[in-house]
PQR file of N, CA, C, O and H, with PARSE charges and radii, in Angstrom:
ATOM      1  N   MET A   1      97.220 113.842  82.493 -0.4000 1.5000
ATOM      2  CA  MET A   1      97.923 113.667  83.751 -0.0000 2.0000
ATOM      3  C   MET A   1      97.046 114.195  84.880  0.5500 1.7000
ATOM      4  O   MET A   1      96.515 115.303  84.798 -0.5500 1.4000
ATOM      5  N   THR A   2      96.899 113.399  85.932 -0.4000 1.5000
ATOM      6  CA  THR A   2      96.136 113.858  87.078 -0.0000 2.0000
ATOM      7  C   THR A   2      96.979 114.840  87.873  0.5500 1.7000
ATOM      8  O   THR A   2      98.207 114.805  87.789 -0.5500 1.4000
ATOM      9  H   THR A   2      97.330 112.499  85.998  0.4000 1.0000
ATOM     10  N   PRO A   3      96.343 115.716  88.642 -0.5600 1.5000
ATOM     11  CA  PRO A   3      97.101 116.730  89.374  0.2800 2.0000
ATOM     12  C   PRO A   3      98.115 116.148  90.353  0.5500 1.7000
ATOM     13  O   PRO A   3      99.102 116.815  90.665 -0.5500 1.4000
ATOM     14  N   THR A   4      97.906 114.920  90.855 -0.4000 1.5000
ATOM     15  CA  THR A   4      98.804 114.369  91.850 -0.0000 2.0000
ATOM     16  C   THR A   4     100.049 113.721  91.251  0.5500 1.7000
ATOM     17  O   THR A   4     101.009 113.467  91.979 -0.5500 1.4000
ATOM     18  H   THR A   4      97.105 114.379  90.602  0.4000 1.0000
ATOM     19  N   LEU A   5     100.062 113.450  89.959 -0.4000 1.5000
ATOM     20  CA  LEU A   5     101.228 112.792  89.371 -0.0000 2.0000
ATOM     21  C   LEU A   5     102.433 113.728  89.380  0.5500 1.7000
ATOM     22  O   LEU A   5     102.561 114.620  88.541 -0.5500 1.4000
ATOM     23  H   LEU A   5      99.282 113.657  89.367  0.4000 1.0000
ATOM     24  N   GLY A   6     103.296 113.500  90.337 -0.4000 1.5000
ATOM     25  CA  GLY A   6     104.525 114.278  90.406 -0.0000 2.0000
ATOM     26  C   GLY A   6     104.409 115.623  91.081  0.5500 1.7000
ATOM     27  O   GLY A   6     105.358 116.406  91.049 -0.5500 1.4000
ATOM     28  H   GLY A   6     103.192 112.775  91.019  0.4000 1.0000
ATOM     29  N   THR A   7     103.267 115.920  91.698 -0.4000 1.5000
ATOM     30  CA  THR A   7     103.110 117.205  92.378 -0.0000 2.0000
ATOM     31  C   THR A   7     102.693 117.015  93.838  0.5500 1.7000
ATOM     32  O   THR A   7     102.175 117.943  94.458 -0.5500 1.4000
ATOM     33  H   THR A   7     102.495 115.284  91.724  0.4000 1.0000
ATOM     34  N   CYS A   8     102.913 115.838  94.382 -0.4000 1.5000
ATOM     35  CA  CYS A   8     102.443 115.523  95.729 -0.0000 2.0000
ATOM     36  C   CYS A   8     103.282 116.180  96.820  0.5500 1.7000
ATOM     37  O   CYS A   8     102.781 116.431  97.916 -0.5500 1.4000
ATOM     38  H   CYS A   8     103.335 115.083  93.878  0.4000 1.0000
ATOM     39  N   CYS A   9     104.549 116.460  96.536 -0.4000 1.5000
ATOM     40  CA  CYS A   9     105.423 117.063  97.541 -0.0000 2.0000
ATOM     41  C   CYS A   9     106.538 117.842  96.847  0.5500 1.7000
ATOM     42  O   CYS A   9     106.775 117.666  95.652 -0.5500 1.4000
ATOM     43  H   CYS A   9     104.957 116.257  95.646  0.4000 1.0000
ATOM     44  N   ASP A  10     107.211 118.692  97.591 -0.4000 1.5000
ATOM     45  CA  ASP A  10     108.291 119.501  97.015 -0.0000 2.0000
ATOM     46  C   ASP A  10     109.422 118.645  96.467  0.5500 1.7000
ATOM     47  O   ASP A  10     109.981 118.962  95.417 -0.5500 1.4000
ATOM     48  H   ASP A  10     107.019 118.835  98.562  0.4000 1.0000
ATOM     49  N   ASP A  11     109.771 117.555  97.166 -0.4000 1.5000
ATOM     50  CA  ASP A  11     110.869 116.704  96.698 -0.0000 2.0000
ATOM     51  C   ASP A  11     110.550 116.094  95.334  0.5500 1.7000
ATOM     52  O   ASP A  11     111.410 116.066  94.454 -0.5500 1.4000
ATOM     53  H   ASP A  11     109.317 117.297  98.018  0.4000 1.0000
ATOM     54  N   MET A  12     109.328 115.608  95.154 -0.4000 1.5000
ATOM     55  CA  MET A  12     108.947 115.023  93.868 -0.0000 2.0000
ATOM     56  C   MET A  12     108.909 116.097  92.786  0.5500 1.7000
ATOM     57  O   MET A  12     109.367 115.867  91.667 -0.5500 1.4000
ATOM     58  H   MET A  12     108.630 115.631  95.870  0.4000 1.0000
ATOM     59  N   ARG A  13     108.374 117.251  93.111 -0.4000 1.5000
ATOM     60  CA  ARG A  13     108.347 118.344  92.123 -0.0000 2.0000
ATOM     61  C   ARG A  13     109.758 118.699  91.671  0.5500 1.7000
ATOM     62  O   ARG A  13     110.002 118.873  90.477 -0.5500 1.4000
ATOM     63  H   ARG A  13     108.002 117.438  94.020  0.4000 1.0000
ATOM     64  N   HIS A  14     110.679 118.808  92.608 -0.4000 1.5000
ATOM     65  CA  HIS A  14     112.059 119.135  92.258 -0.0000 2.0000
ATOM     66  C   HIS A  14     112.696 118.019  91.427  0.5500 1.7000
ATOM     67  O   HIS A  14     113.431 118.298  90.480 -0.5500 1.4000
ATOM     68  H   HIS A  14     110.480 118.667  93.578  0.4000 1.0000
ATOM     69  N   ALA A  15     112.427 116.783  91.767 -0.4000 1.5000
ATOM     70  CA  ALA A  15     112.986 115.647  91.018 -0.0000 2.0000
ATOM     71  C   ALA A  15     112.469 115.630  89.581  0.5500 1.7000
ATOM     72  O   ALA A  15     113.218 115.311  88.658 -0.5500 1.4000
ATOM     73  H   ALA A  15     111.831 116.556  92.537  0.4000 1.0000
ATOM     74  N   ARG A  16     111.203 115.970  89.388 -0.4000 1.5000
ATOM     75  CA  ARG A  16     110.623 115.977  88.038 -0.0000 2.0000
ATOM     76  C   ARG A  16     111.074 117.176  87.228  0.5500 1.7000
ATOM     77  O   ARG A  16     111.130 117.104  86.000 -0.5500 1.4000
ATOM     78  H   ARG A  16     110.595 116.229  90.138  0.4000 1.0000
ATOM     79  N   GLU A  17     111.399 118.283  87.894 -0.4000 1.5000
ATOM     80  CA  GLU A  17     111.772 119.510  87.185 -0.0000 2.0000
ATOM     81  C   GLU A  17     113.228 119.521  86.738  0.5500 1.7000
ATOM     82  O   GLU A  17     113.634 120.436  86.021 -0.5500 1.4000
ATOM     83  H   GLU A  17     111.353 118.342  88.892  0.4000 1.0000
ATOM     84  N   ARG A  18     114.015 118.549  87.133 -0.4000 1.5000
ATOM     85  CA  ARG A  18     115.443 118.535  86.802 -0.0000 2.0000
ATOM     86  C   ARG A  18     115.660 118.053  85.368  0.5500 1.7000
ATOM     87  O   ARG A  18     116.333 117.049  85.133 -0.5500 1.4000
ATOM     88  H   ARG A  18     113.685 117.806  87.716  0.4000 1.0000
ATOM     89  N   VAL A  19     115.095 118.764  84.441 -0.4000 1.5000
ATOM     90  CA  VAL A  19     115.226 118.430  83.026 -0.0000 2.0000
ATOM     91  C   VAL A  19     116.595 118.872  82.561  0.5500 1.7000
ATOM     92  O   VAL A  19     116.971 119.995  82.897 -0.5500 1.4000
ATOM     93  H   VAL A  19     114.548 119.580  84.632  0.4000 1.0000
ATOM     94  N   PRO A  20     117.364 118.120  81.837 -0.5600 1.5000
ATOM     95  CA  PRO A  20     117.050 116.797  81.316  0.2800 2.0000
ATOM     96  C   PRO A  20     117.486 115.650  82.220  0.5500 1.7000
ATOM     97  O   PRO A  20     117.394 114.495  81.805 -0.5500 1.4000
ATOM     98  N   GLU A  21     117.954 115.916  83.431 -0.4000 1.5000
ATOM     99  CA  GLU A  21     118.489 114.855  84.284 -0.0000 2.0000
ATOM    100  C   GLU A  21     117.417 114.011  84.970  0.5500 1.7000
ATOM    101  O   GLU A  21     117.731 112.938  85.487 -0.5500 1.4000
ATOM    102  H   GLU A  21     118.028 116.855  83.768  0.4000 1.0000
ATOM    103  N   SER A  22     116.179 114.456  84.989 -0.4000 1.5000
ATOM    104  CA  SER A  22     115.136 113.746  85.727 -0.0000 2.0000
ATOM    105  C   SER A  22     114.946 112.336  85.192  0.5500 1.7000
ATOM    106  O   SER A  22     114.912 112.115  83.981 -0.5500 1.4000
ATOM    107  H   SER A  22     115.924 115.327  84.570  0.4000 1.0000
ATOM    108  N   LEU A  23     114.823 111.399  86.097 -0.4000 1.5000
ATOM    109  CA  LEU A  23     114.542 110.020  85.716 -0.0000 2.0000
ATOM    110  C   LEU A  23     113.043 109.722  85.756  0.5500 1.7000
ATOM    111  O   LEU A  23     112.620 108.610  85.441 -0.5500 1.4000
ATOM    112  H   LEU A  23     114.850 111.578  87.080  0.4000 1.0000
ATOM    113  N   PHE A  24     112.238 110.721  86.144 -0.4000 1.5000
ATOM    114  CA  PHE A  24     110.782 110.591  86.143 -0.0000 2.0000
ATOM    115  C   PHE A  24     110.238 111.183  84.854  0.5500 1.7000
ATOM    116  O   PHE A  24     110.741 112.191  84.357 -0.5500 1.4000
ATOM    117  H   PHE A  24     112.582 111.625  86.400  0.4000 1.0000
ATOM    118  N   ARG A  25     109.186 110.533  84.310 -0.4000 1.5000
ATOM    119  CA  ARG A  25     108.527 111.095  83.130 -0.0000 2.0000
ATOM    120  C   ARG A  25     107.092 110.615  83.090  0.5500 1.7000
ATOM    121  O   ARG A  25     106.781 109.511  83.536 -0.5500 1.4000
ATOM    122  H   ARG A  25     108.777 109.714  84.714  0.4000 1.0000
ATOM    123  N   VAL A  26     106.224 111.449  82.554 -0.4000 1.5000
ATOM    124  CA  VAL A  26     104.847 111.045  82.296 -0.0000 2.0000
ATOM    125  C   VAL A  26     104.767 110.751  80.814  0.5500 1.7000
ATOM    126  O   VAL A  26     105.002 111.625  79.980 -0.5500 1.4000
ATOM    127  H   VAL A  26     106.477 112.346  82.191  0.4000 1.0000
ATOM    128  N   ALA A  27     104.431 109.510  80.495 -0.4000 1.5000
ATOM    129  CA  ALA A  27     104.350 109.069  79.104 -0.0000 2.0000
ATOM    130  C   ALA A  27     103.093 109.636  78.448  0.5500 1.7000
ATOM    131  O   ALA A  27     102.214 110.174  79.121 -0.5500 1.4000
ATOM    132  H   ALA A  27     104.239 108.800  81.172  0.4000 1.0000
ATOM    133  N   ASP A  28     103.025 109.509  77.141 -0.4000 1.5000
ATOM    134  CA  ASP A  28     101.867 109.983  76.390 -0.0000 2.0000
ATOM    135  C   ASP A  28     100.570 109.327  76.847  0.5500 1.7000
ATOM    136  O   ASP A  28      99.492 109.898  76.683 -0.5500 1.4000
ATOM    137  H   ASP A  28     103.739 109.072  76.594  0.4000 1.0000
ATOM    138  N   ASN A  29     100.669 108.130  77.419 -0.4000 1.5000
ATOM    139  CA  ASN A  29      99.470 107.422  77.891 -0.0000 2.0000
ATOM    140  C   ASN A  29      99.046 107.867  79.290  0.5500 1.7000
ATOM    141  O   ASN A  29      98.090 107.324  79.844 -0.5500 1.4000
ATOM    142  H   ASN A  29     101.545 107.666  77.553  0.4000 1.0000
ATOM    143  N   GLY A  30      99.754 108.863  79.877 -0.4000 1.5000
ATOM    144  CA  GLY A  30      99.387 109.418  81.166 -0.0000 2.0000
ATOM    145  C   GLY A  30      99.956 108.694  82.366  0.5500 1.7000
ATOM    146  O   GLY A  30      99.600 109.014  83.500 -0.5500 1.4000
ATOM    147  H   GLY A  30     100.530 109.304  79.428  0.4000 1.0000
ATOM    148  N   VAL A  31     100.833 107.723  82.149 -0.4000 1.5000
ATOM    149  CA  VAL A  31     101.426 106.941  83.240 -0.0000 2.0000
ATOM    150  C   VAL A  31     102.747 107.576  83.657  0.5500 1.7000
ATOM    151  O   VAL A  31     103.564 107.942  82.811 -0.5500 1.4000
ATOM    152  H   VAL A  31     101.123 107.463  81.228  0.4000 1.0000
ATOM    153  N   LEU A  32     102.952 107.705  84.974 -0.4000 1.5000
ATOM    154  CA  LEU A  32     104.209 108.220  85.518 -0.0000 2.0000
ATOM    155  C   LEU A  32     105.199 107.074  85.635  0.5500 1.7000
ATOM    156  O   LEU A  32     104.909 106.059  86.268 -0.5500 1.4000
ATOM    157  H   LEU A  32     102.289 107.408  85.661  0.4000 1.0000
ATOM    158  N   TYR A  33     106.373 107.234  85.024 -0.4000 1.5000
ATOM    159  CA  TYR A  33     107.417 106.214  85.029 -0.0000 2.0000
ATOM    160  C   TYR A  33     108.691 106.751  85.665  0.5500 1.7000
ATOM    161  O   TYR A  33     108.942 107.956  85.679 -0.5500 1.4000
ATOM    162  H   TYR A  33     106.609 108.059  84.510  0.4000 1.0000
ATOM    163  N   LEU A  34     109.491 105.826  86.192 -0.4000 1.5000
ATOM    164  CA  LEU A  34     110.827 106.109  86.690 -0.0000 2.0000
ATOM    165  C   LEU A  34     111.790 105.236  85.900  0.5500 1.7000
ATOM    166  O   LEU A  34     111.598 104.023  85.814 -0.5500 1.4000
ATOM    167  H   LEU A  34     109.287 104.847  86.180  0.4000 1.0000
ATOM    168  N   THR A  35     112.818 105.838  85.327 -0.4000 1.5000
ATOM    169  CA  THR A  35     113.841 105.062  84.618 -0.0000 2.0000
ATOM    170  C   THR A  35     114.733 104.398  85.653  0.5500 1.7000
ATOM    171  O   THR A  35     115.352 105.071  86.478 -0.5500 1.4000
ATOM    172  H   THR A  35     112.974 106.823  85.397  0.4000 1.0000
ATOM    173  N   VAL A  36     114.794 103.064  85.604 -0.4000 1.5000
ATOM    174  CA  VAL A  36     115.568 102.320  86.591 -0.0000 2.0000
ATOM    175  C   VAL A  36     116.777 101.629  85.975  0.5500 1.7000
ATOM    176  O   VAL A  36     117.577 101.025  86.691 -0.5500 1.4000
ATOM    177  H   VAL A  36     114.291 102.518  84.934  0.4000 1.0000
ATOM    178  N   GLY A  37     116.917 101.712  84.657 -0.4000 1.5000
ATOM    179  CA  GLY A  37     118.068 101.088  84.030 -0.0000 2.0000
ATOM    180  C   GLY A  37     118.296 101.615  82.628  0.5500 1.7000
ATOM    181  O   GLY A  37     117.366 102.077  81.966 -0.5500 1.4000
ATOM    182  H   GLY A  37     116.268 102.202  84.076  0.4000 1.0000
ATOM    183  N   LEU A  38     119.540 101.543  82.181 -0.4000 1.5000
ATOM    184  CA  LEU A  38     119.931 101.953  80.842 -0.0000 2.0000
ATOM    185  C   LEU A  38     120.753 100.838  80.219  0.5500 1.7000
ATOM    186  O   LEU A  38     121.476 100.126  80.916 -0.5500 1.4000
ATOM    187  H   LEU A  38     120.295 101.167  82.719  0.4000 1.0000
ATOM    188  N   VAL A  39     120.644 100.690  78.920 -0.4000 1.5000
ATOM    189  CA  VAL A  39     121.437  99.687  78.219 -0.0000 2.0000
ATOM    190  C   VAL A  39     121.849 100.255  76.855  0.5500 1.7000
ATOM    191  O   VAL A  39     121.046 100.879  76.160 -0.5500 1.4000
ATOM    192  H   VAL A  39     120.057 101.268  78.354  0.4000 1.0000
ATOM    193  N   LYS A  40     123.101 100.029  76.491 -0.4000 1.5000
ATOM    194  CA  LYS A  40     123.581 100.437  75.174 -0.0000 2.0000
ATOM    195  C   LYS A  40     123.258  99.325  74.184  0.5500 1.7000
ATOM    196  O   LYS A  40     123.532  98.151  74.435 -0.5500 1.4000
ATOM    197  H   LYS A  40     123.753  99.522  77.055  0.4000 1.0000
ATOM    198  N   THR A  41     122.676  99.712  73.061 -0.4000 1.5000
ATOM    199  CA  THR A  41     122.380  98.758  71.997 -0.0000 2.0000
ATOM    200  C   THR A  41     122.962  99.280  70.697  0.5500 1.7000
ATOM    201  O   THR A  41     123.447 100.409  70.637 -0.5500 1.4000
ATOM    202  H   THR A  41     122.454 100.666  72.857  0.4000 1.0000
ATOM    203  N   GLU A  42     122.914  98.466  69.663 -0.4000 1.5000
ATOM    204  CA  GLU A  42     123.383  98.906  68.352 -0.0000 2.0000
ATOM    205  C   GLU A  42     122.538 100.051  67.817  0.5500 1.7000
ATOM    206  O   GLU A  42     123.005 100.852  67.007 -0.5500 1.4000
ATOM    207  H   GLU A  42     122.519  97.549  69.712  0.4000 1.0000
ATOM    208  N   GLU A  43     121.288 100.124  68.274 -0.4000 1.5000
ATOM    209  CA  GLU A  43     120.372 101.160  67.814 -0.0000 2.0000
ATOM    210  C   GLU A  43     120.417 102.413  68.688  0.5500 1.7000
ATOM    211  O   GLU A  43     119.726 103.391  68.402 -0.5500 1.4000
ATOM    212  H   GLU A  43     120.909  99.473  68.932  0.4000 1.0000
ATOM    213  N   GLY A  44     121.215 102.390  69.737 -0.4000 1.5000
ATOM    214  CA  GLY A  44     121.324 103.541  70.629 -0.0000 2.0000
ATOM    215  C   GLY A  44     121.057 103.144  72.063  0.5500 1.7000
ATOM    216  O   GLY A  44     121.086 101.965  72.416 -0.5500 1.4000
ATOM    217  H   GLY A  44     121.776 101.595  69.968  0.4000 1.0000
ATOM    218  N   LEU A  45     120.798 104.139  72.879 -0.4000 1.5000
ATOM    219  CA  LEU A  45     120.574 103.923  74.289 -0.0000 2.0000
ATOM    220  C   LEU A  45     119.141 103.460  74.532  0.5500 1.7000
ATOM    221  O   LEU A  45     118.195 104.046  74.007 -0.5500 1.4000
ATOM    222  H   LEU A  45     120.775 105.097  72.593  0.4000 1.0000
ATOM    223  N   GLY A  46     118.986 102.404  75.332 -0.4000 1.5000
ATOM    224  CA  GLY A  46     117.667 101.895  75.688 -0.0000 2.0000
ATOM    225  C   GLY A  46     117.394 102.159  77.152  0.5500 1.7000
ATOM    226  O   GLY A  46     118.312 102.189  77.972 -0.5500 1.4000
ATOM    227  H   GLY A  46     119.754 101.928  75.759  0.4000 1.0000
ATOM    228  N   PHE A  47     116.134 102.349  77.474 -0.4000 1.5000
ATOM    229  CA  PHE A  47     115.718 102.677  78.832 -0.0000 2.0000
ATOM    230  C   PHE A  47     114.800 101.588  79.370  0.5500 1.7000
ATOM    231  O   PHE A  47     113.959 101.064  78.640 -0.5500 1.4000
ATOM    232  H   PHE A  47     115.389 102.324  76.808  0.4000 1.0000
ATOM    233  N   PHE A  48     114.958 101.248  80.643 -0.4000 1.5000
ATOM    234  CA  PHE A  48     114.045 100.345  81.328 -0.0000 2.0000
ATOM    235  C   PHE A  48     113.283 101.190  82.330  0.5500 1.7000
ATOM    236  O   PHE A  48     113.855 101.689  83.299 -0.5500 1.4000
ATOM    237  H   PHE A  48     115.641 101.674  81.236  0.4000 1.0000
ATOM    238  N   ASP A  49     111.988 101.347  82.091 -0.4000 1.5000
ATOM    239  CA  ASP A  49     111.142 102.189  82.933 -0.0000 2.0000
ATOM    240  C   ASP A  49     110.197 101.336  83.759  0.5500 1.7000
ATOM    241  O   ASP A  49     109.743 100.280  83.318 -0.5500 1.4000
ATOM    242  H   ASP A  49     111.523 100.942  81.304  0.4000 1.0000
ATOM    243  N   GLN A  50     109.907 101.808  84.962 -0.4000 1.5000
ATOM    244  CA  GLN A  50     108.964 101.148  85.868 -0.0000 2.0000
ATOM    245  C   GLN A  50     107.896 102.162  86.250  0.5500 1.7000
ATOM    246  O   GLN A  50     108.212 103.302  86.592 -0.5500 1.4000
ATOM    247  H   GLN A  50     110.276 102.666  85.321  0.4000 1.0000
ATOM    248  N   ALA A  51     106.641 101.754  86.195 -0.4000 1.5000
ATOM    249  CA  ALA A  51     105.557 102.643  86.630 -0.0000 2.0000
ATOM    250  C   ALA A  51     105.724 102.948  88.117  0.5500 1.7000
ATOM    251  O   ALA A  51     106.068 102.068  88.907 -0.5500 1.4000
ATOM    252  H   ALA A  51     106.384 100.828  85.917  0.4000 1.0000
ATOM    253  N   VAL A  52     105.479 104.188  88.484 -0.4000 1.5000
ATOM    254  CA  VAL A  52     105.590 104.620  89.879 -0.0000 2.0000
ATOM    255  C   VAL A  52     104.185 104.653  90.471  0.5500 1.7000
ATOM    256  O   VAL A  52     103.334 105.421  90.023 -0.5500 1.4000
ATOM    257  H   VAL A  52     105.199 104.903  87.843  0.4000 1.0000
ATOM    258  N   PHE A  53     103.946 103.816  91.479 -0.4000 1.5000
ATOM    259  CA  PHE A  53     102.628 103.759  92.097 -0.0000 2.0000
ATOM    260  C   PHE A  53     102.548 104.641  93.343  0.5500 1.7000
ATOM    261  O   PHE A  53     101.491 105.190  93.654 -0.5500 1.4000
ATOM    262  H   PHE A  53     104.637 103.191  91.843  0.4000 1.0000
ATOM    263  N   TYR A  54     103.662 104.774  94.049 -0.4000 1.5000
ATOM    264  CA  TYR A  54     103.723 105.589  95.266 -0.0000 2.0000
ATOM    265  C   TYR A  54     104.918 106.529  95.166  0.5500 1.7000
ATOM    266  O   TYR A  54     105.962 106.158  94.631 -0.5500 1.4000
ATOM    267  H   TYR A  54     104.521 104.328  93.797  0.4000 1.0000
ATOM    268  N   CYS A  55     104.766 107.727  95.672 -0.4000 1.5000
ATOM    269  CA  CYS A  55     105.865 108.690  95.676 -0.0000 2.0000
ATOM    270  C   CYS A  55     106.994 108.140  96.536  0.5500 1.7000
ATOM    271  O   CYS A  55     106.756 107.751  97.680 -0.5500 1.4000
ATOM    272  H   CYS A  55     103.917 108.029  96.106  0.4000 1.0000
ATOM    273  N   PRO A  56     108.219 108.098  96.012 -0.5600 1.5000
ATOM    274  CA  PRO A  56     109.341 107.604  96.809  0.2800 2.0000
ATOM    275  C   PRO A  56     109.772 108.563  97.914  0.5500 1.7000
ATOM    276  O   PRO A  56     110.586 108.201  98.763 -0.5500 1.4000
ATOM    277  N   PHE A  57     109.242 109.765  97.910 -0.4000 1.5000
ATOM    278  CA  PHE A  57     109.628 110.770  98.895 -0.0000 2.0000
ATOM    279  C   PHE A  57     108.625 110.895 100.037  0.5500 1.7000
ATOM    280  O   PHE A  57     109.016 110.917 101.204 -0.5500 1.4000
ATOM    281  H   PHE A  57     108.581 110.059  97.219  0.4000 1.0000
ATOM    282  N   CYS A  58     107.328 110.978  99.709 -0.4000 1.5000
ATOM    283  CA  CYS A  58     106.323 111.177 100.760 -0.0000 2.0000
ATOM    284  C   CYS A  58     105.399 109.975 100.945  0.5500 1.7000
ATOM    285  O   CYS A  58     104.656 109.921 101.925 -0.5500 1.4000
ATOM    286  H   CYS A  58     107.010 110.961  98.761  0.4000 1.0000
ATOM    287  N   GLY A  59     105.431 109.014 100.026 -0.4000 1.5000
ATOM    288  CA  GLY A  59     104.633 107.800 100.165 -0.0000 2.0000
ATOM    289  C   GLY A  59     103.206 107.881  99.663  0.5500 1.7000
ATOM    290  O   GLY A  59     102.470 106.900  99.765 -0.5500 1.4000
ATOM    291  H   GLY A  59     106.035 109.058  99.230  0.4000 1.0000
ATOM    292  N   ARG A  60     102.797 109.005  99.131 -0.4000 1.5000
ATOM    293  CA  ARG A  60     101.424 109.155  98.644 -0.0000 2.0000
ATOM    294  C   ARG A  60     101.203 108.294  97.402  0.5500 1.7000
ATOM    295  O   ARG A  60     102.073 108.204  96.536 -0.5500 1.4000
ATOM    296  H   ARG A  60     103.395 109.801  99.048  0.4000 1.0000
ATOM    297  N   GLN A  61     100.018 107.655  97.323 -0.4000 1.5000
ATOM    298  CA  GLN A  61      99.700 106.874  96.129 -0.0000 2.0000
ATOM    299  C   GLN A  61      99.445 107.830  94.976  0.5500 1.7000
ATOM    300  O   GLN A  61      98.651 108.764  95.092 -0.5500 1.4000
ATOM    301  H   GLN A  61      99.311 107.728  98.026  0.4000 1.0000
ATOM    302  N   LEU A  62     100.130 107.586  93.859 -0.4000 1.5000
ATOM    303  CA  LEU A  62     100.034 108.459  92.697 -0.0000 2.0000
ATOM    304  C   LEU A  62      99.151 107.875  91.606  0.5500 1.7000
ATOM    305  O   LEU A  62      98.459 108.611  90.902 -0.5500 1.4000
ATOM    306  H   LEU A  62     100.775 106.828  93.765  0.4000 1.0000
ATOM    307  N   GLN A  63      99.172 106.568  91.467 -0.4000 1.5000
ATOM    308  CA  GLN A  63      98.350 105.894  90.469 -0.0000 2.0000
ATOM    309  C   GLN A  63      98.183 104.450  90.902  0.5500 1.7000
ATOM    310  O   GLN A  63      98.988 103.932  91.676 -0.5500 1.4000
ATOM    311  H   GLN A  63      99.733 105.971  92.039  0.4000 1.0000
ATOM    312  N   SER A  64      97.147 103.802  90.410 -0.4000 1.5000
ATOM    313  CA  SER A  64      96.887 102.414  90.784 -0.0000 2.0000
ATOM    314  C   SER A  64      97.338 101.479  89.673  0.5500 1.7000
ATOM    315  O   SER A  64      97.501 101.893  88.526 -0.5500 1.4000
ATOM    316  H   SER A  64      96.492 104.223  89.781  0.4000 1.0000
ATOM    317  N   ARG A  65      97.534 100.232  90.021 -0.4000 1.5000
ATOM    318  CA  ARG A  65      97.876  99.231  89.011 -0.0000 2.0000
ATOM    319  C   ARG A  65      96.780  99.144  87.958  0.5500 1.7000
ATOM    320  O   ARG A  65      97.058  98.991  86.768 -0.5500 1.4000
ATOM    321  H   ARG A  65      97.402  99.896  90.953  0.4000 1.0000
ATOM    322  N   GLU A  66      95.536  99.241  88.403 -0.4000 1.5000
ATOM    323  CA  GLU A  66      94.415  99.157  87.480 -0.0000 2.0000
ATOM    324  C   GLU A  66      94.439 100.293  86.446  0.5500 1.7000
ATOM    325  O   GLU A  66      94.199 100.069  85.260 -0.5500 1.4000
ATOM    326  H   GLU A  66      95.310  99.365  89.369  0.4000 1.0000
ATOM    327  N   SER A  67      94.733 101.512  86.913 -0.4000 1.5000
ATOM    328  CA  SER A  67      94.775 102.647  85.986 -0.0000 2.0000
ATOM    329  C   SER A  67      95.925 102.502  84.998  0.5500 1.7000
ATOM    330  O   SER A  67      95.791 102.882  83.834 -0.5500 1.4000
ATOM    331  H   SER A  67      94.928 101.694  87.877  0.4000 1.0000
ATOM    332  N   VAL A  68      97.047 101.962  85.444 -0.4000 1.5000
ATOM    333  CA  VAL A  68      98.190 101.757  84.544 -0.0000 2.0000
ATOM    334  C   VAL A  68      97.851 100.681  83.513  0.5500 1.7000
ATOM    335  O   VAL A  68      98.148 100.842  82.329 -0.5500 1.4000
ATOM    336  H   VAL A  68      97.156 101.654  86.389  0.4000 1.0000
ATOM    337  N   LEU A  69      97.234  99.589  83.955 -0.4000 1.5000
ATOM    338  CA  LEU A  69      96.886  98.508  83.043 -0.0000 2.0000
ATOM    339  C   LEU A  69      95.816  98.920  82.028  0.5500 1.7000
ATOM    340  O   LEU A  69      95.778  98.390  80.918 -0.5500 1.4000
ATOM    341  H   LEU A  69      96.994  99.458  84.916  0.4000 1.0000
ATOM    342  N   LYS A  70      94.953  99.858  82.404 -0.4000 1.5000
ATOM    343  CA  LYS A  70      93.910 100.339  81.504 -0.0000 2.0000
ATOM    344  C   LYS A  70      94.407 101.397  80.541  0.5500 1.7000
ATOM    345  O   LYS A  70      93.716 101.731  79.579 -0.5500 1.4000
ATOM    346  H   LYS A  70      94.984 100.289  83.306  0.4000 1.0000
ATOM    347  N   SER A  71      95.589 101.926  80.783 -0.4000 1.5000
ATOM    348  CA  SER A  71      96.098 103.006  79.927 -0.0000 2.0000
ATOM    349  C   SER A  71      96.432 102.459  78.544  0.5500 1.7000
ATOM    350  O   SER A  71      96.803 101.293  78.407 -0.5500 1.4000
ATOM    351  H   SER A  71      96.151 101.655  81.564  0.4000 1.0000
ATOM    352  N   PRO A  72      96.301 103.305  77.514 -0.5600 1.5000
ATOM    353  CA  PRO A  72      96.679 102.871  76.169  0.2800 2.0000
ATOM    354  C   PRO A  72      98.140 102.433  76.138  0.5500 1.7000
ATOM    355  O   PRO A  72      98.977 103.011  76.831 -0.5500 1.4000
ATOM    356  N   ASP A  73      98.440 101.443  75.358 -0.4000 1.5000
ATOM    357  CA  ASP A  73      99.799 100.918  75.174 -0.0000 2.0000
ATOM    358  C   ASP A  73     100.327 100.197  76.401  0.5500 1.7000
ATOM    359  O   ASP A  73     101.532  99.960  76.485 -0.5500 1.4000
ATOM    360  H   ASP A  73      97.759 100.974  74.795  0.4000 1.0000
ATOM    361  N   ALA A  74      99.480  99.838  77.356 -0.4000 1.5000
ATOM    362  CA  ALA A  74      99.939  99.074  78.525 -0.0000 2.0000
ATOM    363  C   ALA A  74     100.302  97.666  78.065  0.5500 1.7000
ATOM    364  O   ALA A  74      99.664  97.098  77.179 -0.5500 1.4000
ATOM    365  H   ALA A  74      98.501 100.030  77.288  0.4000 1.0000
ATOM    366  N   LEU A  75     101.334  97.122  78.685 -0.4000 1.5000
ATOM    367  CA  LEU A  75     101.753  95.767  78.325 -0.0000 2.0000
ATOM    368  C   LEU A  75     100.912  94.749  79.047  0.5500 1.7000
ATOM    369  O   LEU A  75     101.114  93.547  78.874 -0.5500 1.4000
ATOM    370  H   LEU A  75     101.852  97.583  79.405  0.4000 1.0000
TER
END
């Protein structure tokens, strides 16, 4: 994880620290995601995550599309 992922401003830091309620997460591949949807399935709860490119609070760029696409397990 780069130092800027989720540490760009106090609002983002607080949003990420609200464990377990936080909808932000850094995946094992180093990509910062925001959960934007949930769905109940027979196998349990499913999550729809979207990569976060810009901080929704301060607008700072956190990661590029290129870095997300190059990350392991990128779709």
